[in-house]
N, C-alpha and C positions, 0 to 999 in steps of 0.2 A: 664124676661130674665135670664136664668140660667147662672151660672158661667161657662165660657168656657176656652179652652186653649188660645185663642186669648186674653182674658182678663188677664190671668196670664202672657202672653208674654208682655203685656203693663206694668204690674207691674214690670217685669224683666227689661224692657227697660227704663221706666220713673218713676218707683215707688220709694217710700221712705220707705224702709223695716225696720222691719217687718210690714206688713199690715194685717188687718183683713177685708177680703172682705165678704160682706153679700149677702145672697140669700133669697128671699121671693117669693115662687112659689106655685101654686096649681095644682092639677091633678084630673082627673076623670076616673080612670081605671075601666074596667069591671071585673067581677069576674074571678079569676085565671090569670089575666094579670098584667103586671108590667109597671109602668110609671117612666121614668127617670126624676129626679129633676136636677141632674148634672151627666154628663158622659164624663170624660176626659181620653181617653185611654193612653195618654202620656203627662206628665207634661213637662214644659220647662227644658232644660239641665241646670244643676247646681243649680236648685231651689229645696227647700224643701217646702212641703205643709202639712198642718194638717187640717183635717176635725174637726172643733171645735164646739161641742154642736149641738143638733138638737131639734127644736121646732116643734111639730106636734100635731094633734088632738088625744085625747085619744079615741080609736075606736077599738073594737074587730075585726072589719072586715079588718084591715090594719096591714101590717108588714112593718117596716123600714129595708131596705137592703143597707148596706154600704160596701165600699171596699176601701182600701188604700194599695198600693203594692199588695202583694198576700193575705193580711189579709182580710177576709170577715166576716161581722157581720149581723145576722138577729135578729131583735128585735120586738117582738109583741107590738103593740100599745095599747093593752088592759089595761095596768096598768102604762103607762108612765105619767109624769106630764102633765097636760092638757094645751096644746097649748102655753100659755104665760110663762111657766117655762121650762128650758132646760132639756132634757135628755142628761146626760153628756157623751161626747165622746171626745177623742183626738187621732185621728188616723193619723199617719204620713206616708207620701210617699216621697221617695227620687226622684232624678231627673229622668225624662223620664219614670215614672211609672204611673199606672192608679189610679184615684180617682173617686168614684161614690157614689151618694145618690139616692136611688130609693124607690118607694112604690109598694108593692105587695098587690093586692086586694083579700081577701078571699071571699068577696061579692062585688057587685057594689058599687063604691064610687063616690061621686059628690062634686066637689069643695073642695077636701081634702087639707088643708093648711100644708105646710112644710117650715120652715125657718132653715137656718144653716149658719155657718161661715166657711171660709177657711183662715187660716194664711198662708202667702206666704212670703218667703225671700230667698235670695241667700245664699247657704251654706258657712259657715266659715270653717277654718281648724278644729276647735273643732267639728263642726257639722259633717264634713266628717269622722273624727275619730269615732264618736259615731255611725254613720250610715254605717260604713265600706265602704266608698266611696274612690276611689284612690286619692292620692295627686299628684300634679304636682311636678317637681323638685324644683321650687321656693318655693312651699308650704312645701316641705320636709325640705328645709333649714330654713324656718321660724319656723317650728315645733321644729327643733333642737335648734335654737337660743333662743326661748322663753319657751322651755320645755312644750309644749302644751300637748304632750302625757302623761307626768307625772301628769299634772293638771287634765286631763280628767280621768286618772285612779284613782286619789284621789277622784273624784266625784264632783268637783266644776265647771266643764265645761261639755257640752256647756251651754251657757246662754239661758234661755227660754224667749219667747216673753213677758210674763207677767213681768219678772224681768227687761227687757229693759224699759218697760213703767214705772215701779215703780222707777227706779234709774236714768235713763238717760233723762227723759222727764220732764222738769220743766214748769208747766203751768203759763201763765201770767194772763189769765182770761178765764172762761168757762161760756157759756150762753145757755139757753134753749129758743127757740122761739116757741110760740104757735100761730097758725093761724086758722082763721075761714073764709073761702073764698068761693065764687062761682067759681067752676071749669067748664068752658065751654068745648065743644067738641074741640075747637081750642087749649085748654090748657092754662096754665099761667106760667110765670116765678115766682118762689117763692123767690129766693134770689141769690145774688152774694156776696161772702164773700172773702175778701183779708186779708192776714196777717197784723197785726196791725203795725209792724215795718218792712218795706221792707228790705230784705237782712239780717235781724237779728232775724226773727221769721217765723213760719209757722202756718197754721191753719189746724185742723183735724176735720172731721165729725165723731162723736162718737156714735150717735144713731138716729134712725128715728121711729116715730110712725104715723100711719094713721088710720083714721076711716075705719072700715071694709066695704067692698063693694062686692056685688055679682060678680061672675066671668063673667057674661054676660056684666057687665058694663065696664070691662077692665080698671078700675081706677088704676093708677100707679104713682110712682115717678121716675123721671129720674135724675141721678147724674153724673156730669162731673167734671173733675178737670184738671187744667193746659191744656196741649195739649191732654189729654186723653178724648175722647168722644165729641159729639156735641148733640144739642137738637134732631136732627133727628136720630142720632146713638149714644146713650149715653154709657158712660163707665159702669154704673150700672143702672139697672131698677128693682124696687121693686113693686110687685103686692099687692094692698090693699086687695085682697081676702085672702091673707095669713097673714094679719096684723089686729090689732085692736088698737084703741086709748088708751087702757089700758096697752099696751105692748110696751116697748122701745126695738127695735131690735139693739143689739150692733154691732159696727163696728169700724174700725180705718182707715180712708181714708185721708191721709195728702195731702196738696197742698202748693206749694211754692208761687204761684201767685194768684190762684183764685179757689174757689169752686162754682159750678153753679148747681142749683136745679130747677126742673120744675115739675108741676103736670099735668098729662094728663088723659083723660077719653074718652070713646066712648059714654057715656050717661051723660049729664050735671048733676053736683052735686052741689046743693045749700047748703050754710052754712056748707061746708065740713071742717072737723077738721083735722089738721096735727100738728105734733110737731117734732122738731129736736134739737139736742144738738151738739155744736161744741166748740172747745177750741183752743186758741192761745198759742203756746209754743215757748220757746227760741230755736233758731237755733244754736246749739253748734258745736264746731269743730269735735267732735265725729260723729255727724250726717252729717256734711259736707263731712267727709271722707267716711262714710258708704254709703251715697247716691251718691257719685261721682259727686258732684256739684261744686267742685273746683279742680284745678290742684294739683297733688300730691306734687309738689315742694312748694306749698304755705303753707303746713302744715309740722310739724316735721315728719321725717321718722318713728320714733318710734311709734307715734300715728297711722299713716297710717298702719303700719305693724300689730299693735295690734288689730286694727279693723278687718283686714283680718284674723287674727288668731282667732278672736272671744273672746279675753280677755276682750274687752270693746265693 
């Protein structure tokens, strides 16, 4: 299941940003044709997205074609890192702009694997200044009050997603689960994971690995969290045809109440191997403000405003 605008809208409405949404897909384009791995003509209003790293098969018959805003990239797959190491990209799109990942076939391709990630978050005042997005009157007042323009011009804002994770997310414990299960056609539930301290922590899925499976088997992992997704209509679905047990696909999918994961297949898989890593984190007041999970009046105005500014 590719990343869609509806998925990003769920991140905007219910998400705990910044999130790193994963994609694991495969395609079989005929020569001189292009297959879309992700094609979003218009991202949600107020949201910034970044196409982050692409994992694909090293193959002289394939080109990777990416787009973010008006910026387009064509990358020959002849000399990229092979499949389980990333070809490094960070392509940002502002709100209501297109993002796309596609494969162009120079010759016929079969079950060609492509994984990538999309960072998604709502733009702060600092983000808007950096990306030349208009400010509201309230945002202009906050910019003047906290000197965001000056800090941006100095070069220390806006904050990048990796810096948020490094400085503002304190882990309680991280665990990797390794499973070897029979996956019937009816599918199985793999896990339900809740935060270790209700109301004071959250849990985030950080990577997934699955034994490689041919495209005809349609073996996949379904991921749901809180109110986003169900077993029949998951929030995220990853194809095992684009994965291997030797590769951990990175992601960051937080949940305040519960992560749910399922394995599905069209052809029964015996002794099937899966692996996933998740971490429990402290739920701080900064995150409560950024994620809009408490009323504004329950936190200091200065903290709330600084979160909107993008200072913290």
